[in-house]
Every structure is written in C-alpha cells, then in structure tokens.
C-alpha positions as CSV (number, residue, x, y, z in Angstrom):
1,M,-78.9,-105.2,-39.2
2,E,-77.8,-101.9,-37.7
3,T,-79.6,-99.3,-35.7
4,T,-78.9,-96.2,-33.7
5,L,-80.5,-95.7,-30.3
6,N,-80.8,-92.2,-28.8
7,V,-80.1,-92.6,-25.1
8,R,-80.7,-89.9,-22.5
9,G,-78.8,-89.8,-19.2
10,M,-75.4,-91.1,-20.2
11,T,-72.8,-88.7,-18.8
12,C,-69.6,-90.7,-17.9
13,G,-67.6,-93.9,-18.5
14,H,-69.7,-95.8,-16.0
15,C,-72.8,-94.9,-18.0
16,E,-71.2,-96.0,-21.2
17,S,-70.1,-99.4,-19.7
18,A,-73.6,-100.0,-18.2
19,V,-75.4,-99.4,-21.5
20,K,-72.8,-101.3,-23.5
21,G,-72.9,-104.3,-21.1
22,A,-76.7,-104.4,-21.0
23,L,-76.9,-104.4,-24.8
24,E,-74.2,-107.0,-25.2
25,D,-76.2,-109.3,-23.0
26,V,-79.2,-109.1,-25.4
27,E,-79.3,-112.3,-27.4
28,G,-78.5,-111.6,-31.1
29,V,-76.5,-108.3,-30.4
30,Q,-73.2,-108.6,-32.2
31,G,-71.7,-105.1,-31.7
32,V,-72.2,-102.0,-29.6
33,E,-70.6,-98.6,-30.0
34,V,-71.5,-95.8,-27.5
35,S,-71.0,-92.1,-28.2
36,L,-71.4,-90.2,-24.9
37,D,-71.0,-86.8,-26.7
38,A,-73.8,-87.5,-29.2
39,G,-75.9,-89.5,-26.7
40,T,-76.2,-92.3,-29.2
41,V,-75.5,-96.0,-29.3
42,N,-75.0,-97.9,-32.6
43,V,-76.0,-101.5,-32.4
44,I,-75.3,-104.3,-34.9
45,Y,-77.6,-107.2,-34.4
46,D,-79.2,-110.3,-35.9
47,E,-82.8,-109.4,-36.6
48,T,-83.9,-113.0,-36.3
49,T,-83.0,-113.1,-32.5
50,A,-82.9,-109.4,-31.3
51,N,-85.2,-106.5,-31.8
52,I,-85.4,-102.8,-31.0
53,E,-87.9,-103.4,-28.1
54,S,-85.6,-105.9,-26.4
55,M,-82.7,-103.5,-26.7
56,R,-84.7,-100.6,-25.4
57,E,-85.8,-102.7,-22.3
58,A,-82.2,-103.6,-21.6
59,V,-81.1,-100.0,-21.6
60,E,-84.1,-98.8,-19.6
61,E,-83.4,-101.4,-17.0
62,Q,-80.1,-99.7,-16.4
63,G,-81.9,-96.4,-15.7
64,Y,-81.5,-94.6,-19.0
65,D,-84.2,-93.4,-21.4
66,V,-84.3,-94.5,-25.0
67,V,-85.8,-91.7,-27.2
68,V,-87.5,-92.7,-30.4
C-alpha cells in the first residue's frame, strides 16, 4: 500500500531525517521518500501491520504536524 502524508514544519535536512527515521521505525513501513519542497512524505507500507494513524503519531512525536 502507498500513501502520501502532508507534513507541516519540515524546513531542512535534519527535519527530513527526523521524519524519515520516525516512519522507518513504524512496524510495516517498507519505504519512505520525503519532499521538503512539497511538504509531503510518500510512504510504502504493509497495511496488515501499519496504518495511517501509527504513521501520523510517529511524525507528530518528532514535532511536526500531519495535515489530512
């Protein structure tokens, strides 16, 4: 499964690394691609073990907002 998260607050390489790392730690996430310019994160995941809510929580724990 693939989804795109709109993330507010990412402005630099550190932001990109923090968001990417947090999502990669979510069980079932198989791939993460961050676009700072667009403010989006494309996530490929196994829907049997990961869900949008767990991904949103992981990003928000890093201090960024996920906009639905």
